[in-house]
N, C-alpha and C positions, 0 to 999 in steps of 0.2 A: 642569356649565360654567356653565348659568344661576345657580347659586346663586352662584360665584365672582363672577360680573358683578355682582351685587345687592351682595354683600359690599364689591366695591371703591368701588362709587357710593355706601356707606353710609360707608366711611372718608373719601371727601372730603367728606362734610358735606352732602350731596344726601338731603332727605328724600323721597324719591318714592313716587306713588302706583302700584297695580298696574297702572292705563292708562298710565300714564305710561312705566313700565318697556318696557309691552309696545310701546308707540309706539318707543320709542329702538330697542329691537329689530328691529321692522318696518322702522325708517328704515336701518338698516345692512346690513338684507339687498338694500333696493332700490338702495342709492347703489353697488353694483358692477355694475349691470345697464347696458346702453347704452340710451340715450334713441333711441326711431325718430324719425328726422328726417321720416319722411314725412308724418306725422300733423301738422297744426299744431296746437299747445297752445288748448283753448279758453278763449276769452275771457270772462272775468266778466260778467254780465249788468249793466247797469247801473240802479240802482234807480229807479225811475219817481217821478219828484219832483210835487208836487199841480200843480195845474190853475193857479194863482193865479201860480206860478213859473215855469210852462211859458211862457207867455203872455209875460212879463215877458224871459223869455231871450231869446223868438222876436225880442222887438222889438228888445233889444239887439245879436243877432246881423245884422240887416239893413244896418246900416249897415256893417259890417263887411264882409260879402259882396260889397255892392255897390261899396267900395273895390279888394276883390280882384278882380273883374272886369274893372274898369277898369283896373289894372295888366297885367292878362295882356292885353288888346286893344292898350294901347299897345306891349307888346313883341312881338306878332306882327306889326304895324304896322310895326316898326322894323325888321324882318329882310326880305332881298330876296324876291321874289315867287318867284324859280326855284330858292331853294335850301330843301333839307327842314330840319326841325328835328333839331337835333342829340338824338338819343334814345341814352341811356345803358343798354348792353346789362345783362343780369340777370348780376351776377359770383358769384351762389350757386351752388355747387356742387350736382349731383344728389345724394340720397344714395344709398349704397353700397347694391346690392342681396343681399339676406338671401340665402345660402345654403342651398341646401334640405338638409335631415339627410339621412345616408347615411355609407357608409363604404366604402373601396376593399378589395377582397378579393384576396388573393393565394396563389400556391402557396407552401407552406414551405419551398422550397430556390431561389424567385427573389424575395426580397424585395427592395423598393429600397431604394437607400441611404439612411442614416440623414440628414434635415435637420431644420433647426430646427422645421418643422411636424410631422413624422413623430413617430409615437409606438410603444411598443411594441404589437406586433399580438398578437392574442388567438386561439387555435386554434378552429376551429368542426370540426363533425363532418358529413358528408355523407353522406344516408341511401343506402344500396347497393340496388341493384337484387335483385329476388328470383330467386336462382339456378335453386332447383328448385322450378318453380311446380305440378308434378303431383308433390308430395312423399306425398300421400293413396295415390293407386295405386301410386306405388313401394312405399310400406308394405305395402299388400296383394299385391303381386306376392312379398313375402319371407315371407309365410306358410307355404309350403310348408317352410321351413327350422326353424318351431317345433315341432322333435322333441326329447322328454324321455327321457333314459336315466338308470338310476338312479347316484347320486353313488358315486365313490368314497373320499371323506374325510369326507362329512357324511352324519348320520344323524337321525331324527325318531322320535318313539313312533307305535308299532304298537299302536292303542288295542284291536281286535279281539282280536290274539294275547294282550295283557296281561290283557285279562279271562278269555280263554279259560285261561290259564295260572294263574289267582289260583282259576277256577273247579274245573279239575280237579286240580292239585298243591298248592293252596293256600300258592304260592310268590308271595308279595309284592316280585316282582321287574319292573321296566317291561322290554318287549320292544322293541329298537330294528330298524330297518328302515332302507336306505340312503333319504336323501333323492333326488327326483326333480329334476332339472335339466336344461336346453338342453344339446344334445349338442355343439354346435360354440360354439368360441369364437373372434372373429373378430380378426387382425392386420392393419391398416388401413395399408397402405405405400405412402406419397407420395412418387413420384421429384421429387427438387429439380432443376430446371431453371431456366432462363432465362424460360419461359412458366408456370412457376407462379403467378407473380404474377396473372396473367390470371385463373386459376383457384381462387383465394384463397377467393372467397364461396363455389363449388360445393363446395369440399372441406371448407369449414365447414359449410353445412349438411347433408351426407352425412353427416358424424362426428356430428351432432345425431340424425338421423336411426337409424342404424343404433345409437347408444346408446341412445336410448329406446324403439325397436322392439320388443325383448324377444323376437328371435330368437338372438340369441346371450346366453351365459352372462357372457362377458368382453367388451368391445372395448379395443383398445390401438391408440395410432396410433403408427407410425416415420415417421422421413424417412430416404429411400434416396439417399446421394452416391457418385455413381460417378466415378471420374477414370482417366487412362491407366494407373495403378499400383495402384490401392486401390477397395475396395466398402467401405461402411462404413453404420452403422444407428445412427440417434440416436432415442430413445424422446421420445417426449412428457411431460412434466410438466404436475401437475394447474394450473399457470399458463397452459397453454397453447404455450408456448415449449418447444422442443425442447433437451435435454439436451447438454452440448458433450461429454460422454463417448462415443464409437464403439465401435460394438458388431460384430461380424463377422456375415455373413449367416447362419451354422448357428444362432444363437440363437434363430430361427424354427422349429426343427425341433421338432416335438411328437412323442415316441416313441409317443404314443397314438394318433397319426392323428386328430385332433381340433383341431386349428386349422386355420381357412381362411385362407389368404394371399391378400388383394384387394390387387393390385397398381395403383394409382391413376396413370395417365401417357395423356399423349396419342400417345405414339411418336413423337416427331418430334425426340428430342434427340439429341446426337453419340453416346451411349451407344447406342443402337437403331444408328444409322448403321454404327457401325464395330465392331458385335457384341462390344460391350463387357457387355454385359447377358446374353448368350446362356447363360455359366456359372451366373447367378444364376438364371434360370429353370430352366436344368436341375437345380440343387439342390434348389430347392423343390419344383419338379414329380416328381421321382423319390420325393421323402423326404415329400410330404406333397400339401395339396389347394389349388392355385394358379388362382385367375382372373384376368385381365387387364380392369380397370374402364377401356374407353376413352372418353376424355371427348368426342371428337369424333365427331359423329354418322357414319353408314355411308357416306355420299356422299363423304366427306372421307378415306377408308381408303387409297385410291389415291395418295393425296398424302403418305403417312406410311411407317412402316419395313413397316407392316403389308401394302404393296402388292409387296413383294416375298416373301412368303412365300406359302404353300399353303394355302388355307381349306377346311376338312373339317367333317364332321357329329360329335358327340358325343353317347354314350348313356351310359347306368348304369343297372344292373341292381339294385345294393344301395347303399343312403345310405352317404354318406362315402367313398367310396372316391378312392383318389390319383390325380393325372394318368397315371401311368403302368400305370394298371389302366383307362382308360376303353376303351369300345367303340367305334372309330375306321370312319368310313365314307367313302367320296370325295363331294366336294362334288357336289352334283347341280342346275343352275339350272334345270332343267326343273321340279323337283319342290318346291325351296325357292326362289323368288326373291326371297331377300332380300338377296344381297350382288350385283346386276347390275352396280354400279358399280366392282366390286373388280377386274374384268376376266376374260379367257379366260385359264388358264393349264395346260399340257400336263400337269402332276402333278397337277390336280385331277381328273382324268378317270380317274386309273389304278385300280388295286387297291388293297385295306385292307394286303395284305401291303407294297407298297412305300411307305406311309405310315406304316406301326409299324416302327420300327428300332432300333438303341441310337444311332444318329448324331444322333435328332430327339427333341422332345418336343411333346407335342399340349397346350395352353393355351387352355381357354374365354375367350372374348373376349366381354363384353357391355358396354351401354351403359346410361344413366341413362333408359331408356323401359321405359314397365310390361309392354308383351307380350316383348321379349328377357330384362326381369330375370325373369320370372315363371316361362320355358320353362329359363331357367339354373336357377333355384331347384328347380323338380321334377326337374331332371338330378340335381342335387347329393342332393336327397333321395331318389335312387334309383326315379323313375318310370320306366321302361325303354322305354314309348309315346311319350316325348318326347326331342326331340332340341335341343342349341343348337349355337349357331356358335363354331367355334375355329379354331386355325392350329396348323401343325405348322412347329415353328421346327427349322431346320438347326442344330445345336448343334456341328458339327465346325468345326475352324479352316479360314477361306478363305485363298486363297492372297492374297499380299500386292496384286496387281494388283487382282483383283475389288475388295479392300476400298478402295482407293484409288478406284475408280470408283464405288464405293458413294457415297464422302464426296464427290466431285464432284458427284452428282447433288443432294447438298446445299446446298451454297453456292452462291448466288443469281449468274446471270451479271448484269455490269455492265449492266444494262439503263438505257434514258434513261427521264424521266419518262413521257413520252406512252405507253411501252411498258408500264411498272409498270401504270398506271393502266387501259391497255386488257385486259391481263392479269387484273389483279382485277374488272372490270365482267364478264370475259366467265364468270368462275370462280363469283364469290360471289351469296349470295343479294341478295334485294332488300333484305331489312331489313339486313342489314350494308352494304350501297351505301348507304341514306340515313344510318347511323350513322356510315361515312366522310365523308359529306359534311357533317354538323352538327361532327364532330372536328375538322374543316379550317377551323372559326370560332372556335376557341378553345385555349388551351393543353391540352397532351395530357398528361393523367396520369390513373390510375385513380380517384380519388375525382371527377375532372370529367367523366369517361364515366359512371359510375355516377349522378352528377347529372343527364345528357342522357339517361339509358335512363329514369329516374323521372320526368323532366317532358316529355320531346319523346316518346319511343320508351318509353309503357309494355309495350307487347308483346313487347319484344326481349328476348333471353334472352342468357346468358354464351356461348353458341356461338358469337353475331354477333358479340361482342366478340374472341372467338378467331380468327373469320376475316379481321378487319381487322388483328391483330396479328401474324399470320402471313404476311399477304400481301406481305410485304417493301416495304410503304409506310412504315414506319417505324422510327425507329431511337433510341437513347438517347442524350440530349445528354449525360450522363456516363459513366462508365466504373461497371457493375455487377457486385458482388461476390457471394458466397452469403450476407452477413448484413446486405444492404440491406434497407431497408425496402420494401415492394412500393407502398405510399401516397408515398414522397416521391421515386419514381424519375419524371422528366421524358423524356417522350420529344417526338419533331419530326417530321415529315415530311422526306421525302428532297428535295433540292431540286430546286423544279418540279413536286413534286406537290401541294400546297397549294392552288396559283394553278388546279388544273386541277380537283380537287375542287369 
């Protein structure tokens, strides 16, 4: 560009030096910049004349100053004494204040209307809060699952047997033996519900943990979608998205019983309340190793579908047994006080024969905490002196009246704003209450909540976000479907709730 400008100047007949060309470009750059009127231009300093000329100028200026002084005194004497002099106000406008540098930030779904001054927005990424703060302890809890077995497909060279064969029989052929591999492979099944967006970061970090831990020979993630008429599984691709081709639940059944199915859910969806997921639990529990990874802590299980099921103790004397072969004992709160908040149930104190029957299935339930996860890993590994928490699910069809009553419990009553806030403050944790108060001062979306966690509540966890979202204080502004991006869903507090928080 500079060369072209120099060529044009030369064609016009200007023979300029390098310094002159540089000054031209400098002047062109600064012509477009506004002049700051708040600063007065510096006046050039007058040249100091010689002493003789200064004296002559002072002598010539004295008569002029005397004549000007007499004129001013005559004008002042002509004005009335009670009249103030006519002073003209300064008509110059004050310079406009310079705007501070900055930019407005909007949610991607609530951009303002475009005007002459508005420009295209640039998307920015908000750092997500860490969901699994104890990932190191969780990795240690999974060590009992790191058991090796001979592979049925892969072989390796047996050096000792090969040398012995060459020395004894003079046969120079390699001797192969089955390779060693992990006993279990993992199918991570994520239930797709309206609350899955809240657990997005937790699920991502859980995937990273199990894939890089080394306890499983293969880890694959599936998405479970349950409707009134069908149950489908969608595998996750290498890009992190789920394939659009549906698969039946039978695709996860392994004839060798070496696939562990880990169902990730919070057990609050309609599929749990309407017993739509019970056939899936029965299919996977009777033909494989099924475990429910409950995302909510134990103190909130009473508010989920687990609150209507029977807690049990599960043991195992051999590694990798299916759910139907687990040793079941009734729950004894006096011996194990882990589920004190689940509540007292008449079925929980019966004998083991009433728990094990053809119309029910026992499923271990574990949380993302080191101690429960360690106990569960030891049970799966076959250490009989350890028990883990489980629930006895009744897979028999319930009468329609009972199912409607269960659905009625899920739908929240039309409570007023003060009643909603009072119930939330009575049941939520202190950190969740603080988070809700900070969320009330900003537009509600998952990126905004993550930013609040990172900057204002660094000790908060994903469970506190879930407490706020499942409290009934929030509602989505627009309808949410299965394909909606969780980061683009905008929420708002119900009328009157924001002011109370």
